DSSP file (Angstrom, degrees, kcal/mol; ACC not computed):
  #  RESIDUE AA STRUCTURE BP1 BP2  ACC     N-H-->O    O-->H-N    N-H-->O    O-->H-N    TCO  KAPPA ALPHA  PHI   PSI    X-CA   Y-CA   Z-CA
    1    1 A M              0   0    0      0, 0.0    39,-2.2     0, 0.0     2,-0.3   0.000 360.0 360.0 360.0 127.5   -8.0   -6.7    9.4
    2    2 A T  E     +Ab  39 126A   0    123,-1.9   125,-2.5    37,-0.2     2,-0.3  -0.844 360.0 134.7-132.1 169.5   -6.3   -4.2    7.2
    3    3 A G  E     -A   38   0A   0     35,-1.5    35,-2.5    -2,-0.3     2,-0.4  -0.983  42.1 -93.0 172.0-171.0   -7.4   -1.6    4.7
    4    4 A T  E     -A   37   0A   0     -2,-0.3   125,-2.7    33,-0.2     2,-0.5  -0.985  18.4-150.6-134.2 141.3   -7.2    2.0    3.4
    5    5 A I  E     +c  129   0B   0     31,-2.4     7,-2.5    -2,-0.4     2,-0.3  -0.957  23.6 175.0-111.6 126.8   -9.1    5.1    4.1
    6    6 A T  E     -cD 130  11B   0    123,-2.2   125,-3.4    -2,-0.5     2,-0.3  -0.910  17.6-168.5-129.2 158.4   -9.4    7.7    1.4
    7    7 A Q  E >  S-cD 131  10B   0      3,-2.7     3,-1.8    -2,-0.3   125,-0.1  -0.962  81.4  -5.1-144.5 127.5  -11.2   11.1    0.9
    8    8 A D  T 3  S-     0   0    0    123,-0.6   124,-0.1    -2,-0.3   122,-0.0   0.849 130.9 -58.0  55.3  35.9  -11.5   12.8   -2.5
    9    9 A G  T 3  S+     0   0    0      1,-0.2    -1,-0.3     0, 0.0   121,-0.0   0.492 118.1 108.1  77.0   3.1   -9.2   10.1   -3.9
   10   10 A K  E <  S-D    7   0B   0     -3,-1.8    -3,-2.7     1,-0.0    -1,-0.2  -0.861  76.3-102.2-114.8 148.4   -6.4   10.9   -1.4
   11   11 A P  E     -D    6   0B   0      0, 0.0     2,-0.8     0, 0.0    -5,-0.3  -0.364  27.7-133.0 -65.3 144.9   -5.2    8.9    1.6
   12   12 A V    >   -     0   0    0     -7,-2.5     3,-0.5    23,-0.1    -7,-0.2  -0.891  27.1-159.8-100.5 109.4   -6.4   10.0    5.0
   13   13 A A  T 3   +     0   0    0     -2,-0.8    20,-0.2     1,-0.2    21,-0.2  -0.581  64.0  13.0 -89.5 150.9   -3.3   10.1    7.2
   14   14 A D  T 3  S+     0   0    0     18,-1.2     2,-0.3    -2,-0.2    -1,-0.2   0.749  86.9 141.9  60.8  29.6   -3.4   10.0   11.1
   15   15 A A    <   -     0   0    0     -3,-0.5    17,-2.6    18,-0.2     2,-0.5  -0.723  50.8-124.4 -96.9 151.9   -7.1    9.1   11.3
   16   16 A T  E     -EF  31  59C   0     43,-3.4    43,-2.1    -2,-0.3     2,-0.5  -0.833  20.9-160.4 -94.3 132.3   -8.4    6.7   13.9
   17   17 A V  E     -EF  30  58C   0     13,-2.8    13,-2.3    -2,-0.5     2,-0.5  -0.964   9.7-175.1-114.2 124.9  -10.4    3.7   12.6
   18   18 A S  E     -EF  29  57C   0     39,-2.9    39,-3.1    -2,-0.5     2,-0.7  -0.976  14.7-156.3-126.8 121.1  -12.7    2.0   15.0
   19   19 A F  E     -EF  28  56C   0      9,-2.8     9,-2.0    -2,-0.5     2,-0.6  -0.868  12.8-162.2 -94.1 117.4  -14.7   -1.2   14.3
   20   20 A V  E     -EF  27  55C   0     35,-3.0    35,-2.5    -2,-0.7     7,-0.2  -0.899  19.0-127.3-105.2 116.1  -17.7   -1.3   16.6
   21   21 A S  E     - F   0  54C   0      5,-1.6    33,-0.2    -2,-0.6    31,-0.0  -0.333  16.9-165.4 -67.2 137.4  -19.3   -4.8   16.8
   22   22 A L  S    S+     0   0    0     31,-2.9    -1,-0.1     1,-0.1    32,-0.1   0.506  92.2  50.5 -90.8  -9.1  -23.0   -5.3   16.1
   23   23 A D  S    S-     0   0    0     30,-0.6     2,-0.2     3,-0.1    -1,-0.1   0.657 121.0  -2.3-103.1 -20.8  -22.7   -8.8   17.6
   24   24 A S  S    S-     0   0    0      2,-0.3    -1,-0.1     0, 0.0    -3,-0.0  -0.826  79.2 -87.4-153.7-173.0  -20.9   -8.1   20.9
   25   25 A N  S    S+     0   0    0     -2,-0.2     2,-0.2    -3,-0.1    -3,-0.0   0.445  87.4 113.4 -84.7  -1.1  -19.3   -5.5   23.2
   26   26 A Q        +     0   0    0     -6,-0.1    -5,-1.6    23,-0.0     2,-0.3  -0.471  40.2 175.2 -79.2 139.2  -16.0   -6.0   21.4
   27   27 A S  E     -E   20   0C   0     -7,-0.2     2,-0.3    -2,-0.2    -7,-0.2  -0.938  15.9-149.5-135.3 163.9  -14.4   -3.3   19.2
   28   28 A S  E     -E   19   0C   0     -9,-2.0    -9,-2.8    -2,-0.3     2,-0.3  -0.947  12.7-164.5-131.8 151.6  -11.1   -3.0   17.4
   29   29 A V  E     +EG  18  41C   0     12,-2.2    12,-2.0    -2,-0.3     2,-0.3  -0.976  11.8 164.9-141.1 151.4   -9.1    0.1   16.7
   30   30 A G  E     -E   17   0C   0    -13,-2.3   -13,-2.8    -2,-0.3     2,-0.4  -0.931  26.4-126.6-152.9 174.6   -6.3    1.3   14.4
   31   31 A K  E     -E   16   0C   0      8,-0.4     8,-0.4    -2,-0.3   -15,-0.2  -0.987  25.6-121.1-130.6 138.6   -4.6    4.4   13.1
   32   32 A T        -     0   0    0    -17,-2.6   -18,-1.2    -2,-0.4     6,-0.2  -0.517  22.2-142.0 -80.5 148.2   -3.9    5.3    9.5
   33   33 A D    >   -     0   0    0      4,-2.0     3,-2.2    -2,-0.2   -18,-0.2  -0.236  44.8 -75.9 -92.4-171.4   -0.4    5.9    8.2
   34   34 A A  T 3  S+     0   0    0      1,-0.3   -21,-0.2   -21,-0.2    -2,-0.1   0.739 134.2  51.9 -61.2 -23.9    0.7    8.5    5.7
   35   35 A S  T 3  S-     0   0    0      2,-0.1    -1,-0.3   -23,-0.1   -23,-0.1   0.353 119.7-108.3 -93.5   4.3   -0.7    6.3    2.9
   36   36 A G  S <  S+     0   0    0     -3,-2.2   -31,-2.4     1,-0.3     2,-0.2   0.512  72.5 143.2  82.2   4.5   -4.1    5.9    4.6
   37   37 A N  E     -A    4   0A   0    -33,-0.2    -4,-2.0   -26,-0.0     2,-0.3  -0.559  27.2-172.8 -81.3 142.0   -3.5    2.3    5.5
   38   38 A Y  E     -A    3   0A   0    -35,-2.5   -35,-1.5    -2,-0.2     2,-0.4  -0.927  16.2-163.9-130.1 157.5   -4.7    0.9    8.8
   39   39 A Q  E     -A    2   0A   0     -8,-0.4    -8,-0.4    -2,-0.3     7,-0.2  -0.981  26.4-128.3-138.5 129.2   -4.3   -2.3   10.7
   40   40 A L        -     0   0    0    -39,-2.2     8,-2.5    -2,-0.4     2,-0.4  -0.404  13.9-158.2 -85.1 153.7   -6.6   -3.1   13.6
   41   41 A T  B     +G   29   0C   0    -12,-2.0   -12,-2.2     5,-0.2     4,-0.2  -0.995  22.3 157.5-126.8 133.3   -5.9   -4.1   17.2
   42   42 A T  S    S-     0   0    0      2,-0.7    -1,-0.1    -2,-0.4   -15,-0.1   0.688  84.8 -10.4-115.6 -58.9   -8.3   -5.9   19.4
   43   43 A F  S    S+     0   0    0      1,-0.4     2,-0.3     5,-0.2    -2,-0.1   0.747 134.0  20.2-110.9 -41.4   -6.3   -7.7   22.2
   44   44 A E  S >  S-     0   0    0      4,-0.1     3,-1.8     1,-0.0    -2,-0.7  -0.903 104.0 -67.0-130.5 157.5   -2.7   -7.4   21.0
   45   45 A A  T 3  S-     0   0    0     -2,-0.3    -4,-0.1     1,-0.3    -5,-0.1  -0.156 114.8  -8.8 -50.6 126.3   -1.0   -5.0   18.5
   46   46 A N  T 3  S+     0   0    0     -7,-0.2    -1,-0.3     1,-0.1    -5,-0.2   0.744  87.5 135.6  59.6  30.1   -2.2   -5.6   15.0
   47   47 A D    <   -     0   0    0     -3,-1.8    -6,-0.2     1,-0.3     2,-0.1   0.482  56.8-136.4 -86.2  -1.7   -4.1   -8.8   15.7
   48   48 A G        -     0   0    0     -8,-2.5     2,-0.3    -4,-0.2    -1,-0.3  -0.445  30.3 -52.5  87.5-157.9   -7.1   -7.7   13.7
   49   49 A A        -     0   0    0     -2,-0.1     3,-0.1    72,-0.1    -7,-0.1  -0.887  49.8-106.4-123.1 152.0  -10.8   -7.9   14.5
   50   50 A L        -     0   0    0     -2,-0.3    70,-0.2     1,-0.1   -22,-0.0  -0.424  51.8 -86.3 -71.6 151.7  -12.9  -10.9   15.6
   51   51 A P  S    S+     0   0    0      0, 0.0     2,-0.3     0, 0.0    70,-0.2  -0.304  83.8  79.2 -58.5 142.1  -15.4  -12.3   13.0
   52   52 A G  E    S- H   0 120C   0     68,-2.2    68,-3.1    -3,-0.1     2,-0.4  -0.899  80.8 -51.3 150.4-176.5  -18.7  -10.5   12.9
   53   53 A Q  E     - H   0 119C   0     -2,-0.3   -31,-2.9    66,-0.2   -30,-0.6  -0.748  53.6-173.5 -93.0 137.7  -20.6   -7.5   11.7
   54   54 A Y  E     -FH  21 118C   0     64,-2.7    64,-2.1    -2,-0.4     2,-0.4  -0.982  27.3-143.8-136.0 144.6  -19.2   -4.0   12.3
   55   55 A K  E     -FH  20 117C   0    -35,-2.5   -35,-3.0    -2,-0.4     2,-0.6  -0.829  33.2-137.3 -91.4 144.8  -20.1   -0.4   12.0
   56   56 A V  E     -F   19   0C   0     60,-2.6    60,-0.4    -2,-0.4     2,-0.4  -0.927  16.5-166.3-116.9 119.9  -16.9    1.6   11.1
   57   57 A R  E     -F   18   0C   0    -39,-3.1   -39,-2.9    -2,-0.6     2,-0.4  -0.824   5.5-176.3 -99.7 139.7  -16.1    4.9   12.7
   58   58 A V  E     +F   17   0C   0     50,-2.4     2,-0.3    -2,-0.4   -41,-0.2  -0.983  12.1 159.7-137.1 124.8  -13.3    7.1   11.2
   59   59 A F  E     -F   16   0C   0    -43,-2.1   -43,-3.4    -2,-0.4     2,-0.3  -0.992  21.0-170.5-146.3 154.0  -12.2   10.3   12.8
   60   60 A K        -     0   0    0     -2,-0.3    43,-4.0   -45,-0.2     2,-0.3  -0.905  15.7-154.4-146.7 110.6   -9.3   12.7   12.8
   61   61 A F  B     -I  102   0D   0     -2,-0.3    41,-0.2    41,-0.3     3,-0.1  -0.683  24.5-111.1 -93.2 141.1   -9.0   15.5   15.3
   62   62 A E        -     0   0    0     39,-3.5    39,-0.2    -2,-0.3     2,-0.1  -0.464  42.6-107.8 -62.2 130.8   -7.0   18.6   14.7
   63   63 A P        -     0   0    0      0, 0.0     2,-0.2     0, 0.0    -1,-0.1  -0.397  34.3-136.5 -62.9 137.3   -4.0   18.7   17.0
   64   64 A T     >  -     0   0    0      1,-0.1     4,-2.3    -2,-0.1     5,-0.2  -0.638  14.6-121.6 -93.1 155.6   -4.4   21.2   19.7
   65   65 A E  H  > S+     0   0    0     -2,-0.2     4,-1.7     1,-0.2    -1,-0.1   0.880 113.1  56.4 -61.7 -37.8   -1.6   23.5   20.8
   66   66 A E  H  4 S+     0   0    0      1,-0.2     4,-0.4     2,-0.2    -1,-0.2   0.920 109.8  44.1 -61.5 -43.6   -1.9   22.1   24.3
   67   67 A L  H >4 S+     0   0    0      1,-0.2     3,-0.9     2,-0.2    -1,-0.2   0.883 111.5  53.7 -68.8 -36.9   -1.3   18.5   23.1
   68   68 A A  H 3< S+     0   0    0     -4,-2.3    -1,-0.2     1,-0.2    -2,-0.2   0.809 111.9  45.3 -66.7 -28.7    1.5   19.6   20.8
   69   69 A N  T 3< S+     0   0    0     -4,-1.7     2,-0.2    -5,-0.2    -1,-0.2   0.401  81.8 121.5 -97.3   2.3    3.4   21.3   23.6
   70   70 A V    <   -     0   0    0     -3,-0.9     2,-0.4    -4,-0.4    -3,-0.0  -0.492  42.4-167.7 -69.8 130.2    3.0   18.6   26.3
   71   71 A E        -     0   0    0     -2,-0.2     2,-0.2     4,-0.0    -2,-0.1  -0.940   5.0-152.6-117.0 141.5    6.3   17.3   27.5
   72   72 A T    >>  -     0   0    0     -2,-0.4     4,-1.6     1,-0.1     3,-1.0  -0.680  32.9-104.7-106.2 166.3    6.8   14.3   29.6
   73   73 A A  H 3> S+     0   0    0      1,-0.3     4,-2.1    -2,-0.2     7,-0.2   0.856 122.6  55.4 -57.4 -35.2    9.5   13.5   32.1
   74   74 A S  H 34 S+     0   0    0      1,-0.2    -1,-0.3     2,-0.2     4,-0.1   0.777 105.6  53.4 -71.0 -24.0   11.2   11.2   29.6
   75   75 A D  H <4 S+     0   0    0     -3,-1.0    -1,-0.2     1,-0.1    -2,-0.2   0.861 124.4  21.9 -74.3 -36.0   11.3   14.0   27.0
   76   76 A V  H  < S-     0   0    0     -4,-1.6     3,-0.2     1,-0.3    -2,-0.2   0.462 111.6-106.5-116.6  -2.9   13.1   16.5   29.3
   77   77 A G    ><  -     0   0    0     -4,-2.1     3,-1.1    -5,-0.2    -1,-0.3  -0.231  41.6 -66.4  99.3 170.3   14.8   14.5   31.9
   78   78 A E  G >  S+     0   0    0      1,-0.2     3,-1.9     2,-0.1    -1,-0.2   0.662 111.8  83.2 -71.5 -18.0   14.3   13.8   35.6
   79   79 A D  G >  S+     0   0    0      1,-0.3     3,-0.8    -3,-0.2    -1,-0.2   0.648  75.3  73.6 -66.0 -12.8   15.0   17.3   36.7
   80   80 A V  G <  S+     0   0    0     -3,-1.1    -1,-0.3     1,-0.2    -2,-0.1   0.595  76.8  79.9 -74.8  -7.9   11.4   18.4   35.9
   81   81 A M  G <   +     0   0    0     -3,-1.9    -1,-0.2    -8,-0.1    -2,-0.1   0.167  65.2 132.4 -86.1  20.3   10.2   16.5   39.0
   82   82 A E    <   -     0   0    0     -3,-0.8     2,-0.2     1,-0.1    -3,-0.0  -0.286  69.1 -91.1 -67.2 158.2   11.2   19.3   41.3
   83   83 A E        -     0   0    0      1,-0.1    -1,-0.1     3,-0.0     3,-0.1  -0.519  41.2-128.7 -72.6 136.0    8.8   20.5   43.9
   84   84 A M        -     0   0    0     -2,-0.2    -1,-0.1     1,-0.1    -3,-0.0  -0.521  31.1 -94.7 -81.5 151.6    6.5   23.3   42.7
   85   85 A P    >   -     0   0    0      0, 0.0     3,-1.9     0, 0.0    -1,-0.1  -0.299  35.1-114.3 -62.0 152.5    6.1   26.5   44.8
   86   86 A S  T 3  S+     0   0    0      1,-0.3    -2,-0.1    -3,-0.1    -3,-0.0   0.740 116.3  50.7 -63.5 -23.2    3.2   26.5   47.1
   87   87 A N  T 3  S+     0   0    0      2,-0.1    -1,-0.3     0, 0.0     2,-0.2   0.264  80.7 130.8 -97.8  12.8    1.5   29.3   45.2
   88   88 A Y    <   -     0   0    0     -3,-1.9     2,-0.5     1,-0.0    -4,-0.1  -0.451  37.9-166.8 -68.4 133.1    1.9   27.6   41.8
   89   89 A A        -     0   0    0     -2,-0.2    -2,-0.1     4,-0.0     3,-0.0  -0.990  21.6-128.4-122.8 123.9   -1.3   27.5   39.7
   90   90 A D    >>  -     0   0    0     -2,-0.5     4,-1.0     1,-0.2     3,-0.7  -0.582  13.3-152.3 -71.0 116.6   -1.4   25.3   36.7
   91   91 A P  H 3> S+     0   0    0      0, 0.0     4,-1.4     0, 0.0     3,-0.3   0.842  94.1  56.7 -62.3 -32.5   -2.6   27.5   33.8
   92   92 A A  H 34 S+     0   0    0      1,-0.2     5,-0.2     2,-0.2    -2,-0.1   0.831 101.5  57.1 -67.5 -30.9   -4.1   24.5   32.0
   93   93 A A  H <4 S+     0   0    0     -3,-0.7    -1,-0.2     1,-0.2    -3,-0.0   0.821 111.0  41.8 -70.2 -30.3   -6.3   23.7   35.0
   94   94 A S  H  < S+     0   0    0     -4,-1.0     2,-0.5    -3,-0.3    -1,-0.2   0.700 102.5  75.7 -91.6 -20.2   -7.9   27.1   35.0
   95   95 A S     <  -     0   0    0     -4,-1.4     2,-0.7     1,-0.0     0, 0.0  -0.779  68.4-148.0 -97.5 134.9   -8.4   27.5   31.3
   96   96 A K        -     0   0    0     -2,-0.5     2,-0.2     0, 0.0    -3,-0.1  -0.879  18.9-156.0 -99.9 114.9  -11.2   25.7   29.5
   97   97 A S        -     0   0    0     -2,-0.7     2,-0.1    -5,-0.2    -5,-0.0  -0.543  21.3-102.3 -91.2 157.7  -10.1   24.9   26.0
   98   98 A A        -     0   0    0     -2,-0.2    -1,-0.1     1,-0.1     3,-0.1  -0.372  46.9 -90.9 -71.1 154.1  -12.5   24.2   23.1
   99   99 A D        -     0   0    0      1,-0.1    -1,-0.1    -2,-0.1     0, 0.0  -0.368  52.6 -96.0 -62.4 145.1  -13.1   20.7   22.0
  100  100 A P        -     0   0    0      0, 0.0     2,-0.4     0, 0.0    -1,-0.1  -0.309  42.6-111.2 -62.7 149.7  -10.7   19.6   19.3
  101  101 A K        -     0   0    0    -39,-0.2   -39,-3.5    -3,-0.1     2,-0.5  -0.697  19.7-132.2 -87.8 129.2  -12.1   19.9   15.8
  102  102 A N  B     -I   61   0D   0     -2,-0.4   -41,-0.3   -41,-0.2     4,-0.1  -0.704  11.7-157.5 -78.3 124.7  -12.8   16.7   13.8
  103  103 A L  S    S+     0   0    0    -43,-4.0    -1,-0.1    -2,-0.5   -42,-0.1   0.477  73.4  63.8 -85.0  -2.5  -11.3   17.1   10.4
  104  104 A L  S    S-     0   0    0    -44,-0.3    30,-0.1     1,-0.1   -44,-0.1  -0.810 107.6 -74.1-115.4 159.5  -13.6   14.6    8.8
  105  105 A P    >   -     0   0    0      0, 0.0     3,-1.7     0, 0.0     4,-0.3  -0.289  44.0-127.4 -54.6 134.5  -17.4   14.7    8.5
  106  106 A A  G >  S+     0   0    0      1,-0.3     3,-2.0     2,-0.2     4,-0.3   0.756 100.9  73.2 -58.5 -29.3  -19.0   14.1   11.9
  107  107 A I  G >  S+     0   0    0      1,-0.3     3,-1.1     2,-0.2    -1,-0.3   0.820  91.1  58.7 -57.6 -29.9  -21.3   11.4   10.7
  108  108 A Y  G <  S+     0   0    0     -3,-1.7   -50,-2.4     1,-0.2    -1,-0.3   0.610  98.8  59.0 -77.1 -10.8  -18.3    9.0   10.4
  109  109 A N  G <  S+     0   0    0     -3,-2.0     2,-0.6    -4,-0.3    -1,-0.2   0.411  89.2  88.4 -94.0   0.6  -17.5    9.5   14.1
  110  110 A S    <>  -     0   0    0     -3,-1.1     4,-2.3    -4,-0.3   -54,-0.1  -0.882  63.0-156.2-105.7 122.5  -20.9    8.1   15.2
  111  111 A A  T  4 S+     0   0    0     -2,-0.6    -1,-0.1     1,-0.2   -91,-0.1   0.764  98.2  43.0 -65.8 -24.1  -21.3    4.4   15.7
  112  112 A T  T  4 S+     0   0    0      1,-0.1    -1,-0.2    -3,-0.1    -5,-0.0   0.773 122.3  34.8 -92.7 -27.6  -25.1    4.7   15.0
  113  113 A R  T  4 S+     0   0    0     -6,-0.2    -2,-0.2   -58,-0.0    -1,-0.1   0.641  83.1 114.4-104.0 -16.1  -25.0    7.1   12.0
  114  114 A T     <  -     0   0    0     -4,-2.3    -6,-0.1     1,-0.2   -58,-0.1  -0.295  55.3-150.5 -57.9 135.4  -21.9    6.1   10.1
  115  115 A P        +     0   0    0      0, 0.0     2,-0.4     0, 0.0    -1,-0.2   0.564  67.9 103.5 -80.3  -6.7  -22.7    4.6    6.7
  116  116 A L        +     0   0    0    -60,-0.4   -60,-2.6   -58,-0.0     2,-0.3  -0.646  44.0 158.0 -83.8 126.3  -19.6    2.5    6.8
  117  117 A E  E     +H   55   0C   0     -2,-0.4     2,-0.3   -62,-0.3   -62,-0.2  -0.967  10.2 173.4-140.6 155.5  -20.2   -1.2    7.6
  118  118 A T  E     -H   54   0C   0    -64,-2.1   -64,-2.7    -2,-0.3     2,-0.5  -0.987  25.8-129.7-157.0 161.7  -18.3   -4.4    7.1
  119  119 A T  E     -H   53   0C   0     -2,-0.3     2,-0.5   -66,-0.2   -66,-0.2  -0.971  18.9-153.0-115.2 129.8  -18.2   -8.1    7.9
  120  120 A V  E     -H   52   0C   0    -68,-3.1   -68,-2.2    -2,-0.5     2,-0.2  -0.885  15.1-172.2-102.5 131.8  -15.1   -9.7    9.2
  121  121 A T        -     0   0    0     -2,-0.5   -72,-0.1   -70,-0.2    -2,-0.0  -0.680  38.4 -72.6-113.5 170.5  -14.6  -13.4    8.5
  122  122 A E  S    S+     0   0    0     -2,-0.2     2,-0.1   -72,-0.0    -1,-0.1  -0.314 101.5  20.7 -58.4 146.5  -12.0  -16.0    9.8
  123  123 A G  S    S-     0   0    0     -3,-0.1     2,-0.2     2,-0.0    -2,-0.1  -0.460 114.6 -12.8  91.7-164.6   -8.6  -15.4    8.3
  124  124 A E        -     0   0    0     -2,-0.1     2,-0.3  -123,-0.1    -3,-0.0  -0.539  63.8-173.7 -78.9 138.3   -7.2  -12.3    6.7
  125  125 A N        -     0   0    0     -2,-0.2  -123,-1.9    -5,-0.0     2,-0.4  -0.963  10.8-167.4-131.3 146.9   -9.6   -9.5    5.8
  126  126 A K  B     +b    2   0A   0     -2,-0.3     2,-0.4  -125,-0.2  -123,-0.2  -0.998   8.0 175.9-134.7 131.3   -9.2   -6.3    3.9
  127  127 A A        -     0   0    0   -125,-2.5     2,-0.4    -2,-0.4  -123,-0.2  -0.951   9.4-165.0-139.2 118.2  -11.7   -3.4    3.8
  128  128 A D        -     0   0    0     -2,-0.4     2,-0.4  -125,-0.2  -123,-0.2  -0.809  10.6-165.2-100.1 141.8  -11.1   -0.1    2.1
  129  129 A F  E     -c    5   0B   0   -125,-2.7  -123,-2.2    -2,-0.4     2,-0.5  -0.965  11.6-149.2-131.0 146.3  -13.4    2.8    2.9
  130  130 A T  E     -c    6   0B   0     -2,-0.4     2,-0.5  -125,-0.2  -123,-0.2  -0.964  13.2-142.6-114.8 127.7  -14.1    6.2    1.2
  131  131 A I  E     -c    7   0B   0   -125,-3.4  -123,-0.6    -2,-0.5     2,-0.3  -0.782  19.0-152.7 -87.3 124.5  -15.0    9.2    3.2
  132  132 A E        +     0   0    0     -2,-0.5     2,-0.0  -125,-0.1  -125,-0.0  -0.771  51.7  10.3 -99.2 143.7  -17.6   11.4    1.4
  133  133 A G              0   0    0     -2,-0.3    -2,-0.0     1,-0.2  -125,-0.0  -0.185 360.0 360.0  87.4-179.6  -18.0   15.1    1.9
  134  134 A K              0   0    0    -30,-0.1    -1,-0.2    -2,-0.0    -2,-0.0   0.358 360.0 360.0-116.0 360.0  -15.9   17.7    3.7
C-alpha cells in the first residue's frame, strides 16, 4: 500500500501514517517522505497492508529539544560508557516535559474519530489522503 498525504495542496513530510484494521487486530504503519509519499509496513519493511477495511490515522509531532539532542553510543563512540559519579542525577529524569505538539489536526490521530478510511484489496493498492484544517 502506497499513497500521498497532502494538506492545503502541499505534501506533508515526516508524518506517521497508521492503518488501523476494522476487521482484525492488525495495523500497518509508514512514514511520509519530503514529497508526502508513504509506503506501509505490516510484517516486513514496505510489505503493505493486509486486505480489509481500515481507519487511517495521520500524525506529525513537533520535534522536541530533548529528542533532537539525544546521542547514542554509536554517535559519540564507546568512551561514553564510563561510570557516572555516585552523586550524578540525570536532569531528564527529574524534569517533566510537556507532551510533544501534534502539527496536524488532532482528529486525524484518533482511530475512532478520523474521517479517513480505505479498503485494501489483494495486489497493489494506492490511497491518497488530504488533511483538512490546521
